[in-house]
C-alpha positions as CSV (number, residue, x, y, z in Angstrom):
1,M,1.0,14.5,22.1
2,I,-2.1,13.2,20.3
3,N,-1.1,14.7,16.9
4,Q,2.4,13.1,16.7
5,I,3.4,10.1,14.6
6,T,5.1,7.9,17.2
7,P,7.5,5.1,16.2
8,E,4.9,2.6,17.4
9,K,2.2,4.2,15.2
10,L,4.6,4.2,12.2
11,K,5.6,0.6,12.8
12,H,1.9,-0.4,12.9
13,S,1.3,1.4,9.6
14,F,4.2,-0.4,8.0
15,E,2.9,-3.7,9.2
16,I,-0.6,-3.1,7.8
17,T,0.6,-1.8,4.4
18,E,3.2,-4.5,3.9
19,K,0.5,-7.1,4.8
20,A,-1.8,-5.6,2.2
21,L,1.0,-5.7,-0.4
22,A,1.6,-9.4,0.4
23,T,-2.1,-10.1,0.0
24,V,-2.7,-8.7,-3.5
25,E,-2.6,-10.9,-6.5
26,I,-3.0,-9.6,-10.0
27,A,-6.5,-10.7,-11.2
28,L,-6.1,-10.1,-14.9
29,P,-5.0,-12.2,-17.9
30,A,-1.3,-11.9,-18.7
31,K,0.0,-9.6,-21.4
32,T,-3.1,-7.4,-21.4
33,H,-3.3,-3.6,-21.0
34,L,-5.0,-4.0,-17.6
35,E,-2.3,-6.4,-16.4
36,K,0.3,-3.7,-17.2
37,T,-1.9,-1.3,-15.2
38,A,-2.0,-3.7,-12.2
39,I,1.8,-4.0,-12.4
40,D,2.1,-0.2,-12.4
41,F,-0.2,0.1,-9.3
42,L,2.0,-2.5,-7.5
43,E,5.2,-0.6,-8.5
44,M,3.7,2.6,-7.2
45,A,2.8,1.0,-3.9
46,T,6.2,-0.6,-3.6
47,N,8.0,2.7,-4.4
48,Y,5.9,4.6,-1.8
49,I,6.8,1.9,0.8
50,E,10.5,2.4,-0.1
51,D,10.0,6.2,0.3
52,A,8.5,5.6,3.7
53,K,11.5,3.6,4.8
54,H,13.8,6.4,3.5
55,F,11.9,9.0,5.5
56,E,11.8,6.8,8.6
57,K,15.6,6.5,8.5
58,K,15.9,10.3,8.3
59,G,13.6,10.6,11.4
60,D,10.8,12.2,9.2
61,F,7.9,10.2,10.6
62,V,5.3,12.5,9.1
63,N,6.4,12.0,5.5
64,A,7.0,8.3,6.2
65,F,3.4,8.0,7.4
66,G,2.1,9.9,4.4
67,A,4.1,7.7,2.0
68,L,2.6,4.6,3.6
69,Y,-0.9,6.0,3.1
70,Y,-0.2,6.7,-0.5
71,A,1.1,3.1,-0.9
72,H,-2.0,1.6,0.7
73,A,-4.2,3.9,-1.4
74,W,-2.6,2.5,-4.6
75,L,-3.3,-1.1,-3.4
76,D,-6.8,-0.2,-2.3
77,A,-7.6,1.5,-5.6
78,G,-6.3,-1.5,-7.5
79,A,-8.5,-3.8,-5.4
80,R,-11.6,-1.6,-5.9
81,L,-11.0,-1.5,-9.7
82,G,-10.7,-5.3,-9.9
83,L,-7.0,-5.2,-10.8
84,F,-6.2,-7.3,-7.7
85,D,-7.7,-10.3,-6.1
86,V,-7.6,-9.6,-2.3
87,K,-9.7,-12.5,-1.2
88,H,-12.6,-10.2,-0.1
89,D,-10.4,-8.9,2.7
90,S,-12.4,-6.0,3.9
91,D,-10.1,-5.5,6.9
92,L,-7.2,-4.4,4.7
93,F,-9.2,-3.1,1.7
94,T,-12.4,-1.2,1.1
95,V,-14.0,-4.1,-0.8
96,D,-17.3,-6.0,-0.4
């Protein structure tokens, strides 16, 4: 069906989100409030990726897919706010 989350679609979403996570670098001076915020955004994204893996193992592809979208949203929001340097990668992030 067209409305199903297939294993292939989920795998593709994992690949994109994990690539985005590997791309981000904190773009702020160390030991500042905003650096702490950037770290928090990274932790949230990482936690949602771990949640997605948990759901995938349970066969719950819908929640796994949703968790990946939350993870990517945290990364994208951090990029948009200037917390992360993403090298102007407008394929993975909504920047530029």
